[in-house]
N, C-alpha and C positions, 0 to 999 in steps of 0.2 A: 567504575560504574556498578551499581548494585543491581543484582538480578531481581526482577519482579516475580519471576516464577522459574522453577527448574523442572524440566521434563526428563524422565529416565526411561531408557529402553535397553535391555541387555546390559552391556558394559559401557554404554554411551550415555552422555547427558547433554542436554541443550539448555543453556541459560537464556531466558527471555529478558531483554533489556530495553528500556525506553531509549529511543533514538533522540539524543539531545542536540543533534546536528542535522535534523531532517531537512530534506529538500522540499521546497514548496511545490505543489502540483503544477504551478506555472513554469517551473524550471525544466519540464520535459519538452517544452517548445512544440507541443502538438497543435498543428494548424487545423486538425479535424475536429477537435473537441477542446474548447477553452472558454474561460469567462473573462470579462472586462468589467472593472468596477472603478468608480471614483467617489471616494468619501474620505474625509479627513482621517478616519480611523481604519480605512481599508481601501487600498489602491492596488489595482492589478492592471498591467498593460497587456495589450494584444501580443501574441507571439512575435518575436523579432523586433518589438518596439521597446524603447527604454522607459517611457513614462506613460501613465494612464492618460487618456484624452480628457480634456476639461469637460467635454460633453460626450458621454458614451454613445449618443445617437449618431455621431460621426462614423463610428465603426459599423453601425447597423447599415448605413448606406453602402459601405464597401463590401459587406458580406451577404446582403439580403438575397442575392441570386444564387449563391452557392451553399448557404447554410440555413438550417432551421434556427430560429432565434427565439429565446425564452427570456422573459423578464426575470431579474434577480433582485431579491430584497434581503435585508439583513436586520436582525434584532441586535442592537448594539446597547448593551447594558452590562458593564464590567466584563467585557469580552465581546466577541463577534460571532454570531451564528447565522449562517446563510440558508436561504431556501428559494425555490422558484417563486415568482411573484404570486401572492395570494395563497400559498400553500403552507406557510409557517403557522403553527399553532402557538401564537405568542400572546402573552397576557394583556398587553396594552399596545395596540397597533398605532394609536394616535401619537404617542410620544417616543417610543423606542424603536420603531420600525422605519427603515429608509429604503426607498427604491434607489438602487445605486449602480445598476448596470444590467448586463445581459450575459446569457450563456449561449454559445454558438456551437452547433453540431452539424457536421458536413452532410449535405444531401447525397453525396456520393457514397458515404459509409452507411448512412441510415436513410433508406429510401422512403420510409414511412415516418410521419410526424410522431406517432405514438412511440416508436422505437427510439427516435431521436430524443424524445422527452425522457425516457428511461435512462438513456446515456447521460443526459444533462443532470438528472437527479443523482446518478451515481457520482458524477464529478463533484457536485455540490456536497455530497456525503464525504468524499475524500477531503475536500477543503475543510469541512467541519472537524474531521479527525485531526487534520494538520493544525488547525487553529486552537484546538483544545489540548494538543500535545499527545494525542493518541496515535503515535507513530513509533514503531518498534523494530528491533533487530534480534537476531539470535546468534549464539556462539556454541558450536558443538565441540565437545571434548571426549577423548577416549578415557579408558579406566585409569591411565597414568596422568591425566590432567593435561594432555597435549591437545592444543587446539587443532582441529581438523578442518573446520570451515566456519566462516562467519558471513552473515548477510544482513543488510539494513534496509530501511525504507518501506516497511510494511504498514499500510494505513489500517489500523484496527488491531487490537490485541489478539482476537480470535484468529484472524487471518495469519498472523505471525506464528502462533502456536501450531496451527494446522500445517503450515509449511515446514516448521522445525520438526514436527512429528514425522512427516514424510521423509525428511532427510535422515532422521534417526533410523527409520525402518530400512532405508537403503543401506546404511552402514551395518546394521544387524544382519541383513540378508547377505551382504558381501562377506562379513566375518564368517557366517555359517557356511557359505559356499567355499571359502578359502580353507576352512577346517576339513570339509568333506574331501576337497581336492587333495589335501595333504594326507589324509587317512588313506585315500585310494592309492596314492603313490607309495605309501608304506606297505600296503597290501601287495601291490605289484612287485615291490622290492623285497617282499617276504621279511619285513622287519618284525622281530618277535613282539607278541602281544603286549608284554609289560612295558615296552618302549614306545609303542604307538600312541597310547593315551597320555603318557607322561609328557610327550613333546608336541602333541597335536593341539 
């Protein structure tokens, strides 16, 4: 796998790599925030169910007391792009936009409709990143090229880079603390100066 970008900090590097085996947002099985859709080019079942309902309105009946419900549309034109109903800025709504389902946000988790709507928009954003392949992972290596840690499944390149940089900072801080601890032990043990810095 070819790195999209390489970040360096101190003696550590992080390779940012596209996640070509990314999990769909539906795979997390979240009953608090999920979408349901049924279209020949985009089908998503409710959590715990194997197939999308023929009529997504069936799911509305089941969840209308416990969840905020927002309409879901898709612009389907050599790919799929989702948005909450009426919110997509698409060039031709008559031909390429379909109303295909709903986003459900738990009233227990989001007591206000406005906050639930923000959560729904965030989920739709995750789905759009997944659908266009904007899912990433990073691999951190030391100066010798030894892999220290790897993590995958970040929706959005910037999110992955931010997380990788945070991990690099942790490794650099740990390396600095280890060096200082070693130097202090040399000082306590009265190791001669010329040997302290050669081995620290």
